[in-house]
N, C-alpha and C positions, 0 to 999 in steps of 0.2 A: 309370875316369876317370884318365887320365894327364896330366901337365903341369899348368900353371896357366892361369887366365883373366887377361885384361888388366883392370885396374881403371880405370874412368872415373868421375869425381866431378863432378856438376853444380856450377856456381859457387854456386848457392843453398845446396847442401848443405855446401860449404866454409865459407860464412859462418855457417851454423847450427852447425857443429862448433867454429868459433872462439869462439862465444858460450857454450860449455859450460865449466864449471869444469875446471881443469887435470887433476886426478886422474881425473875421468870421461872427459876428452878422451883421455887416454893409453889407457885401457881400450877406448874406442870405436875408436880408431885401430888398436889391435891386432886387434880383432874384424873391422874392415874389411880389414886385410891378410890375415887368415885366410880371408876369403871368396874371395880369389884362388885359393887351393888347394882349398877346399871351398865352392862357391857355395850348396849347400843342406845346411848342417850340421844335426845333430839339434837340435830346438827351433825351427827356422825355421818360419814359417807362411805359406802361400800366401794372398795377398790376392785378393779376387774381381775387382777391377778391374785392367785393364792388365797382366796377367801379372806381377805384382810379388810380392815376398816381404818379410817383415819378420823381424828377429831382435832379441832383447832384449839389452840390456847395462845391468844395474841398472835404474834408473828411465827409461832412455832406449831409444828404438827407432830402428833403422836400416832404412829402406825402400829396397829395391833391385830392379833388374830383371836377369834373367839371359838372355843370348842364347847358346845352346849352339852355334849354327851359326858365329858369329864369335868364340866363346869370350871374351865380355866380360861383366863385371859392372858395371852402372852404378848408383852410389849416387845415389838420387833425393832422399831427405829424411832428416834426422837431427833428432830432437827429443825432448822430454820426453813421456812416455806419455800425458799428458792433452792434449797439444797436437798431436802429430804427425799425427793423422788428419784434422784440420780443414783445410778448403780455404782 
C-alpha cells in the first residue's frame, strides 16, 4: 500500500469530536490522521454492517468506512464506547 488516503469527516462526527474532553480529543485526532496512512491498523475491527471498521482510542471508539477504489477514509461516528454503537 503506497501513498495515503483522503480523509472525509461527516459533520455529525465533527460535532461528536468537539464534545470530547481536550486531552482525549488530541489523541483521537492523531488516531484519525494516522488512518489516512494506514486505514486498517492492527487492532481495528471490521463491523458487520455497512463495510465499516472501528478502532479504539482509550474509552472512545472511531467508526469509519474505507473505500479502496477512491482511496478515501470516511469518519462516520466518534463516541464513548458505551454509546457509539447505539442508533
